[in-house]
VOBA-1610 file (N, C-alpha, C; in pm, whole numbers, padded with zeros to 5 digits, always signed):
BEGIN
Met+00595-04293-00361Met+00573-04219-00241Met+00679-04103-00230Lys+00810-04140-00266Lys+00912-04037-00262Lys+00878-03923-00353Ile+00845-03961-00479Ile+00815-03848-00575Ile+00691-03762-00526Lys+00590-03838-00474Lys+00473-03755-00419Lys+00515-03667-00306Ser+00600-03714-00207Ser+00639-03632-00100Ser+00721-03510-00152Leu+00798-03537-00262Leu+00884-03426-00302Leu+00788-03323-00371Phe+00687-03358-00442Phe+00593-03268-00506Phe+00526-03195-00406Leu+00473-03252-00287Leu+00411-03182-00179Leu+00501-03068-00120Thr+00622-03116-00101Thr+00719-03020-00044Thr+00732-02894-00137Leu+00744-02916-00267Leu+00752-02805-00355Leu+00633-02717-00355Leu+00518-02778-00335Leu+00396-02703-00333Leu+00395-02606-00204Val+00448-02653-00105Val+00448-02577+00023Val+00556-02467+00022Ser+00666-02501-00034Ser+00779-02405-00016Ser+00801-02310-00133Thr+00732-02335-00248Thr+00746-02240-00357Thr+00632-02147-00356Pro+00668-02010-00365Pro+00562-01903-00368Pro+00486-01916-00493Val+00357-01884-00481Val+00266-01898-00598Val+00249-01753-00654Phe+00281-01725-00773Phe+00272-01598-00848Phe+00165-01591-00951Ala+00082-01701-00954Ala-00012-01713-01059Ala-00122-01602-01070Asp-00154-01545-00957Asp-00252-01440-00964Asp-00203-01302-00981Leu-00067-01286-00993Leu-00005-01165-01005Leu+00051-01147-01153Pro+00053-01033-01209Pro+00120-01018-01342Pro+00271-01031-01324Val+00340-01062-01432Val+00480-01084-01419Val+00557-00953-01393Arg+00489-00841-01431Arg+00546-00722-01393Arg+00444-00618-01365Tyr+00480-00506-01282Tyr+00389-00407-01250Tyr+00478-00281-01261Asn+00460-00188-01360Asn+00530-00076-01384Asn+00447+00054-01409Glu+00323+00046-01370Glu+00227+00154-01389Glu+00266+00276-01323Leu+00329+00274-01211Leu+00367+00386-01133Leu+00494+00457-01181Leu+00573+00388-01254Leu+00708+00445-01286Leu+00703+00578-01353Pro+00614+00601-01450Pro+00607+00734-01520Pro+00584+00847-01430Tyr+00518+00825-01301Tyr+00486+00924-01207Tyr+00587+00951-01103Val+00699+00878-01091Val+00796+00894-00995Val+00874+01025-01009Gln+00877+01101-00905Gln+00951+01224-00908Gln+01089+01198-00869Gln+01183+01252-00943Gln+01330+01224-00912Gln+01352+01283-00777Ala+01428+01201-00693Ala+01467+01250-00563Ala+01599+01326-00569Pro+01613+01422-00473Pro+01748+01484-00461Pro+01840+01384-00394Asp+01968+01414-00407Asp+02065+01326-00336Asp+02077+01378-00202Gln+02047+01288-00106Gln+02046+01330+00037Gln+02184+01345+00100Gly+02277+01284+00033Gly+02421+01298+00083Gly+02429+01243+00227Glu+02488+01307+00314Glu+02498+01269+00453Glu+02405+01335+00556Thr+02280+01383+00499Thr+02202+01455+00575Thr+02108+01370+00672Asn+02103+01232+00642Asn+02020+01136+00726Asn+01871+01179+00723Thr+01830+01217+00602Thr+01684+01257+00594Thr+01603+01155+00509Cys+01640+01031+00508Cys+01574+00933+00417Cys+01429+00916+00443Leu+01379+00920+00573Leu+01239+00891+00604Leu+01169+01023+00549Phe+01218+01136+00544Phe+01148+01255+00496Phe+01148+01254+00337Gln+01259+01204+00278Gln+01274+01189+00140Gln+01177+01091+00089Ala+01165+00969+00148Ala+01070+00874+00108Ala+00929+00913+00120Ser+00893+00971+00228Ser+00762+01024+00259Ser+00720+01119+00156Thr+00798+01221+00131Thr+00775+01323+00030Thr+00757+01265-00105Gly+00852+01155-00141Gly+00840+01092-00268Gly+00703+01023-00290Ala+00657+00964-00175Ala+00523+00896-00183Ala+00413+00988-00223Met+00413+01103-00156Met+00307+01210-00185Met+00325+01259-00327Glu+00449+01288-00369Glu+00473+01335-00509Glu+00415+01236-00614Leu+00447+01114-00592Leu+00402+01008-00686Leu+00247+01001-00693Leu+00186+01012-00574Leu+00036+01004-00573Leu-00025+01123-00630Leu+00035+01232-00611Leu-00014+01360-00680Leu+00005+01349-00831Asn+00117+01310-00876Asn+00142+01299-01016Asn+00047+01198-01087Arg+00023+01089-01018Arg-00069+00993-01070Arg-00213+01050-01078Arg-00249+01118-00972Arg-00382+01176-00968Arg-00402+01289-01083Asp-00292+01368-01097Asp-00298+01479-01197Asp-00253+01435-01332Gly-00215+01311-01358Gly-00177+01271-01486Gly-00052+01324-01538Ile+00048+01360-01442Ile+00175+01427-01479Ile+00272+01314-01488Arg+00318+01280-01616Arg+00411+01171-01648Arg+00547+01232-01665Arg+00652+01162-01616Arg+00787+01202-01622Arg+00803+01355-01571Pro+00764+01371-01444Pro+00754+01507-01382Pro+00896+01569-01383Lys+00910+01696-01393Lys+01026+01772-01398Lys+01067+01827-01260Ile+01188+01839-01236Ile+01246+01886-01110Ile+01203+02035-01110Gly+01141+02075-00992Gly+01086+02208-00981Gly+00948+02223-01030Gly+00885+02114-01074Gly+00751+02117-01134Gly+00642+02129-01022Gln+00515+02114-01074Gln+00400+02136-00999Gln+00394+02053-00874Asn+00434+01929-00870Asn+00426+01844-00753Asn+00559+01802-00699Asp+00664+01881-00732Asp+00794+01858-00672Asp+00795+01937-00529Leu+00788+01855-00430Leu+00770+01910-00296Leu+00892+01921-00217Ala+00881+02016-00116Ala+01006+02038-00034Ala+01021+01932+00088Glu+01122+01854+00078Glu+01136+01757+00186Glu+01156+01822+00320Ser+01230+01931+00327Ser+01244+01996+00468Ser+01117+02047+00530Phe+01021+02071+00447Phe+00890+02115+00508Phe+00837+02013+00611Leu+00851+01875+00567Leu+00800+01772+00668Leu+00882+01772+00794Ile+01012+01814+00787Ile+01080+01813+00915Ile+01033+01914+01013Trp+00979+02019+00957Trp+00931+02131+01051Trp+00778+02135+01056Gln+00704+02045+00988Gln+00559+02029+00997Gln+00533+01977+01135Tyr+00410+02018+01196Tyr+00368+01965+01320Tyr+00355+01814+01310Asn+00369+01751+01421Asn+00357+01596+01420Asn+00198+01574+01425Phe+00167+01486+01332Phe+00027+01446+01317Phe-00005+01328+01409Lys-00112+01329+01493Lys-00146+01228+01583Lys-00202+01103+01501Asp-00162+00991+01534Asp-00194+00860+01478Asp-00255+00771+01574Asp-00377+00727+01556Asp-00445+00639+01651Asp-00449+00496+01601Ser-00379+00475+01496Ser-00376+00336+01434Ser-00315+00235+01528Pro-00391+00120+01555Pro-00333+00018+01637Pro-00209-00053+01580Val-00205-00058+01449Val-00091-00131+01384Val+00001-00022+01317Tyr+00122-00005+01366Tyr+00196+00110+01338Tyr+00342+00083+01328Ser+00419+00154+01250Ser+00562+00141+01236Ser+00614+00279+01218His+00742+00303+01244His+00798+00433+01234His+00805+00486+01083Ile+00808+00386+00988Ile+00798+00429+00848Ile+00664+00492+00806Gln+00571+00481+00890Gln+00437+00542+00860Gln+00422+00680+00926Ser+00516+00720+01008Ser+00497+00836+01087Ser+00492+00971+01014Val+00605+00993+00927Val+00621+01120+00873Val+00522+01155+00761Val+00494+01056+00674Val+00406+01079+00556Val+00269+01133+00603Lys+00225+01092+00728Lys+00092+01124+00773Lys+00093+01278+00811Asn+00203+01342+00819Asn+00202+01491+00841Asn+00143+01574+00726Phe+00128+01502+00604Phe+00061+01557+00500Phe-00085+01572+00529Asn-00134+01499+00624Asn-00275+01508+00664Asn-00314+01642+00716Trp-00225+01726+00744Trp-00256+01862+00773Trp-00308+01940+00659Gly-00298+01875+00537Gly-00355+01922+00409Gly-00272+02021+00334Glu-00145+02034+00362Glu-00070+02139+00291Glu+00078+02091+00279Ala+00138+02147+00181Ala+00285+02123+00150Ala+00344+02251+00088Val+00481+02245+00075Val+00550+02355+00019Val+00625+02302-00104Gln+00621+02368-00218Gln+00687+02334-00337Gln+00843+02345-00327Asn+00912+02251-00394Asn+01053+02254-00384Asn+01117+02375-00448Lys+01062+02443-00526Lys+01110+02577-00587Lys+01111+02684-00483Tyr+01034+02671-00381Tyr+01033+02778-00270Tyr+01129+02731-00155Trp+01163+02597-00145Trp+01252+02559-00047Trp+01339+02431-00098Pro+01435+02468-00182Pro+01512+02363-00246Pro+01590+02276-00135Phe+01606+02153-00169Phe+01679+02060-00076Phe+01829+02087-00096Val+01904+02101+00013Val+02043+02123+00009Val+02120+02024+00087Ala+02210+01953+00014Ala+02292+01846+00091Ala+02433+01878+00087Tyr+02476+01972-00004Tyr+02620+01999-00020Tyr+02635+02150-00027Asn+02756+02195+00022Asn+02791+02335+00012Asn+02847+02359-00135Ser+02875+02474-00164Ser+02920+02516-00292Ser+03057+02441-00337Asp+03128+02407-00235Asp+03263+02334-00255Asp+03246+02184-00238Arg+03121+02135-00246Arg+03072+01993-00238Arg+03116+01925-00113Thr+03140+02005-00001Thr+03143+01946+00121Thr+03002+01927+00180Asp+02986+01835+00272Asp+02855+01796+00329Asp+02795+01921+00397Ser+02665+01941+00386Ser+02590+02042+00445Ser+02465+01986+00523Met+02438+02047+00631Met+02322+02006+00707Met+02216+02110+00710Glu+02214+02192+00597Glu+02114+02297+00574Glu+01968+02247+00576Ala+01958+02125+00524Ala+01825+02064+00512Ala+01747+02057+00633Trp+01819+02052+00753Trp+01756+02047+00880Trp+01721+02187+00941Asn+01762+02290+00874Asn+01741+02425+00920Asn+01602+02475+00888Arg+01536+02537+00985Arg+01407+02592+00963Arg+01415+02711+00864His+01334+02709+00760His+01337+02829+00663His+01309+02956+00739Pro+01389+03060+00706Pro+01367+03194+00771Pro+01236+03252+00754Asp+01171+03216+00639Asp+01026+03255+00608Asp+00935+03144+00609Phe+00951+03050+00703Phe+00870+02936+00712Phe+00724+02964+00707Asp+00678+03057+00792Asp+00541+03081+00814Asp+00476+03158+00683Lys+00563+03220+00611Lys+00514+03297+00489Lys+00534+03225+00357Leu+00594+03103+00356Leu+00612+03034+00241Leu+00478+02988+00171Pro+00469+02999+00048Pro+00338+02964-00017Pro+00307+02813-00003Arg+00185+02781+00037Arg+00147+02647+00058Arg+00063+02602-00058Ile+00063+02474-00084Ile-00037+02424-00182Ile-00115+02315-00104Ala-00242+02289-00153Ala-00320+02192-00084Ala-00295+02052-00132Val-00291+01954-00042Val-00254+01817-00072Val-00365+01726-00012Pro-00397+01616-00066Pro-00503+01531-00012Pro-00440+01452+00105Lys-00531+01399+00192Lys-00493+01316+00297Lys-00450+01185+00249Val-00360+01117+00329Val-00317+00983+00299Val-00345+00891+00406Thr-00340+00765+00373Thr-00354+00657+00479Thr-00246+00553+00435Thr-00205+00483+00552Thr-00105+00387+00536Thr-00158+00250+00583Glu-00105+00142+00536Glu-00145+00009+00584Glu-00009-00063+00604Leu+00014-00106+00717Leu+00145-00181+00739Leu+00132-00323+00695Leu+00225-00360+00607Leu+00223-00492+00546Leu+00288-00601+00644Phe+00403-00556+00702Phe+00470-00632+00804Phe+00579-00550+00868Ala+00622-00586+00986Ala+00742-00540+01052Ala+00802-00658+01131Arg+00932-00683+01088Arg+00992-00806+01147Arg+01120-00751+01217Gly+01123-00782+01353Gly+01234-00733+01431Gly+01251-00580+01440Lys+01369-00544+01467Lys+01399-00399+01488Lys+01444-00337+01360Lys+01477-00201+01356Lys+01504-00136+01239Lys+01637-00178+01172Tyr+01717-00250+01240Tyr+01852-00294+01193Tyr+01845-00435+01152Ala+01732-00504+01156Ala+01725-00645+01141Ala+01752-00682+00999Thr+01819-00797+00972Thr+01840-00841+00836Thr+01807-00994+00841Tyr+01781-01046+00717Tyr+01757-01186+00694Tyr+01630-01227+00777Val+01530-01152+00779Val+01419-01182+00866Val+01286-01196+00769Leu+01293-01179+00643Leu+01180-01184+00555Leu+01172-01319+00484Thr+01059-01337+00426Thr+01029-01464+00354Thr+00979-01431+00214Asn+00968-01535+00128Asn+00905-01512-00005Asn+00769-01453+00002Glu+00696-01491+00108Glu+00569-01437+00120Glu+00555-01286+00147Asp+00670-01232+00198Asp+00677-01083+00211Asp+00702-01022+00078Val+00769-01085-00010Val+00794-01040-00150Val+00651-01033-00221Ile+00582-01138-00199Ile+00439-01148-00263Ile+00354-01038-00199Ala+00360-01011-00064Ala+00278-00911-00006Ala+00301-00774-00055Val+00424-00738-00095Val+00457-00615-00154Val+00409-00603-00289Lys+00428-00711-00364Lys+00374-00710-00507Lys+00229-00702-00515Glu+00156-00769-00422Glu+00009-00760-00417Glu-00034-00623-00390Ala+00032-00552-00287Ala-00005-00420-00249Ala+00005-00324-00364Leu+00115-00338-00433Leu+00145-00247-00555Leu+00034-00260-00662Val-00006-00391-00688Val-00105-00418-00788Val-00238-00368-00740Lys-00274-00409-00616Lys-00412-00381-00561Lys-00432-00228-00539Tyr-00339-00165-00483Tyr-00369-00022-00447Tyr-00311+00080-00545Lys-00225+00035-00638Lys-00160+00124-00741Lys-00095+00243-00668Ser-00026+00210-00564Ser+00029+00308-00475Ser+00176+00258-00432Pro+00263+00350-00392Pro+00397+00300-00352Pro+00402+00241-00216Val+00507+00162-00195Val+00526+00090-00068Val+00650+00151-00005Ile+00643+00201+00114Ile+00762+00255+00186Ile+00818+00149+00279Ile+00948+00125+00274Ile+01015+00012+00338Ile+01131+00074+00415Asn+01168-00010+00516Asn+01289+00014+00602Asn+01387-00111+00572Tyr+01512-00076+00550Tyr+01599-00189+00539Tyr+01741-00144+00601Asn+01825-00243+00624Asn+01960-00216+00682Asn+02059-00196+00575Asp+02109-00078+00556Asp+02198-00046+00448Asp+02330-00026+00514Asp+02423-00125+00503Asp+02558-00115+00556Asp+02557-00075+00703Asp+02481-00135+00787Asp+02472-00123+00934Asp+02409+00006+00979Tyr+02321+00073+00886Tyr+02234+00177+00944Tyr+02100+00161+00865Trp+01989+00191+00944Trp+01866+00178+00882Trp+01840+00292+00781His+01761+00251+00679His+01738+00346+00566His+01604+00319+00516Val+01536+00426+00473Val+01401+00416+00421Val+01387+00459+00272Val+01320+00374+00191Val+01314+00404+00047Val+01163+00374+00003Leu+01136+00395-00123Leu+01003+00352-00178Leu+01019+00239-00280Ile+00931+00143-00279Ile+00923+00046-00390Ile+00806+00090-00475Val+00836+00104-00605Val+00738+00162-00690Val+00697+00075-00806Gly+00746-00054-00805Gly+00708-00149-00911Gly+00791-00269-00899Tyr+00772-00367-00993Tyr+00849-00484-00992Tyr+00844-00542-01128Asp+00938-00638-01165Asp+00948-00715-01281Asp+01008-00848-01249Asp+00936-00956-01270Asp+00993-01095-01244Asp+01096-01130-01336Arg+01113-01052-01457Arg+01204-01096-01557Arg+01332-01014-01557Val+01343-00915-01475Val+01459-00828-01466Val+01550-00870-01358Lys+01676-00884-01392Lys+01779-00936-01285Lys+01800-00829-01185Gly+01828-00706-01227Gly+01851-00597-01126Gly+01985-00602-01052Gln+02007-00500-00963Gln+02132-00498-00902Gln+02133-00588-00770Cys+02251-00630-00733Cys+02259-00710-00603Cys+02248-00598-00487Tyr+02309-00495-00495Tyr+02301-00386-00407Tyr+02304-00423-00250Glu+02430-00412-00202Glu+02463-00432-00065Glu+02448-00576-00013Ile+02440-00669-00106Ile+02452-00808-00070Ile+02553-00878-00161Glu+02608-00987-00114Glu+02711-01068-00195Glu+02636-01107-00333Lys+02711-01099-00442Lys+02661-01145-00572Lys+02612-01289-00578Glu+02684-01372-00503Glu+02633-01511-00516Glu+02501-01524-00434Glu+02452-01427-00361Glu+02321-01438-00300Glu+02211-01374-00379Cys+02248-01317-00494Cys+02144-01261-00591Cys+02080-01373-00658Asn+01959-01353-00688Asn+01882-01452-00771Asn+01852-01387-00911Lys+01799-01461-00991Lys+01774-01420-01131Lys+01622-01417-01164Arg+01536-01413-01059Arg+01393-01426-01085Arg+01316-01296-01081Gly+01390-01189-01074Gly+01319-01059-01083Gly+01374-00951-00983Ser+01316-00840-00996Ser+01359-00722-00919Ser+01246-00628-00882Phe+01261-00554-00773Phe+01175-00445-00741Phe+01236-00315-00801Tyr+01149-00223-00847Tyr+01190-00086-00889Tyr+01190-00008-00755Val+01296+00055-00730Val+01314+00129-00606Val+01344+00279-00633Arg+01278+00358-00557Arg+01304+00510-00561Arg+01379+00542-00428Asp+01506+00559-00447Asp+01592+00595-00326Asp+01615+00745-00334Ser+01682+00793-00224Ser+01707+00938-00219Ser+01858+00957-00258Asn+01883+00920-00385Asn+02027+00921-00440Asn+02034+00999-00571Gly+01935+01090-00596Gly+01942+01183-00719Gly+01900+01102-00843Lys+01838+00984-00836Lys+01784+00909-00942Lys+01631+00904-00939Arg+01573+00870-01047Arg+01428+00847-01049Arg+01393+00715-00979Phe+01450+00603-01040Phe+01433+00476-00969Phe+01539+00380-01033Glu+01561+00260-00968Glu+01651+00162-01018Glu+01595+00026-00980Ala+01647-00084-01053Ala+01603-00214-01030Ala+01697-00281-00930Arg+01638-00342-00830Arg+01722-00416-00732Arg+01657-00554-00713Ala+01747-00657-00711Ala+01714-00799-00707Ala+01622-00826-00588Tyr+01522-00910-00599Tyr+01439-00941-00492Tyr+01520-00989-00365Asn+01637-01050-00392Asn+01716-01101-00266Asn+01757-00978-00184Trp+01788-00861-00256Trp+01825-00745-00179Trp+01716-00714-00067Phe+01598-00718-00115Phe+01479-00693-00027Phe+01456-00803+00081Leu+01474-00934+00042Leu+01467-01038+00131Leu+01575-01042+00236Tyr+01685-01010+00213Tyr+01795-01020+00306Tyr+01821-00889+00393Lys+01782-00771+00330Lys+01806-00652+00394Lys+01694-00582+00452Ala+01567-00601+00416Ala+01454-00529+00455Ala+01393-00586+00581Asn+01314-00504+00656Asn+01248-00566+00776Asn+01111-00498+00801Ala+01063-00396+00732Ala+00928-00336+00746Ala+00880-00278+00622Ala+00746-00285+00594Ala+00691-00227+00477Ala+00547-00183+00502Ala+00512-00069+00439Ala+00375-00026+00441Ala+00334+00045+00315Val+00216+00027+00271Val+00167+00088+00151Val+00111+00229+00192Val+00146+00322+00104Val+00093+00454+00120Val+00004+00497+00003Lys-00127+00523+00044Lys-00225+00558-00062Lys-00305+00688-00017Leu-00381+00737-00123Leu-00465+00850-00094Leu-00583+00814-00018Lys-00625+00893+00079Lys-00736+00850+00168Lys-00872+00873+00090Glu-00956+00774+00083Glu-01081+00795+00004Glu-01182+00882+00085
//
C-alpha cells in the first residue's frame, strides 16, 4: 500500500512532458537582436517590437536577420503610436503595447534608431522623445496580431507564484502556435518584460537573478531580452520563481 501511495503521489505531482518534444528551437533563427535598453525603462516596447520582428522574419523566411535590416523595427515608434482599443475580456498589461501594430504600420529602425546612451556612454532618455519628423517618417505595412493570455498570477511584482503547469503552458503555446510568448517577471525588485522564444529540456542555462542552489538541471527557456543580445538560455526555475504573467503573440488569421 505504501509503494502504491507513493506511485500515485508521483503521478499527481510530476509534470507530464510526453506530448511535447524535448526541445523547440524553430523560432531562434528568426529572432531579431534587441538593442540594449540601458536605463530607459522601455522593456514593454522592446519586447512588443521584438515579437512583431520575429513574426515578420518567420513569415518572410529571413533567418539570422541583420541589424538595420528589412524587419528591424523602431521601438520608439510604439511609444508614440496611438493606443489601440482592446475589447478582450481576458487581458494583461503585457498584451497592451503589441496590439498597437494593429493600426497596420511600423517604422524601420534605420529611420529611427534606438538610443540608450549618449556619446560619452552616460544614460540617455532620447528613446522617449517624439521624432521631429514623426509624421513624415516612411512607414511599412505590418499584419495584425492577436494575443492569448496564458496566465496572470498576482501583481506585476509577484514572485514564487507559478507552478510546473505554467512551464508546460508556455512550452505548449510555443509548439502549438510557433510564436513567441511575452512574459512579465520581477527582476531585482522591478517588473520587466521579455520574450520566450524556445526551450530545451536538456540545456542547463543560467540561474539569472535566483540563487544557484535554486537552479535545476532539467532544462531552460530561450529568452530574448532587451540587453543587446539575440537570445540566451535561462533555467526553468528562473521562470518559475520570478515570472507572474505570460501571453502568446501571434499573427491574426
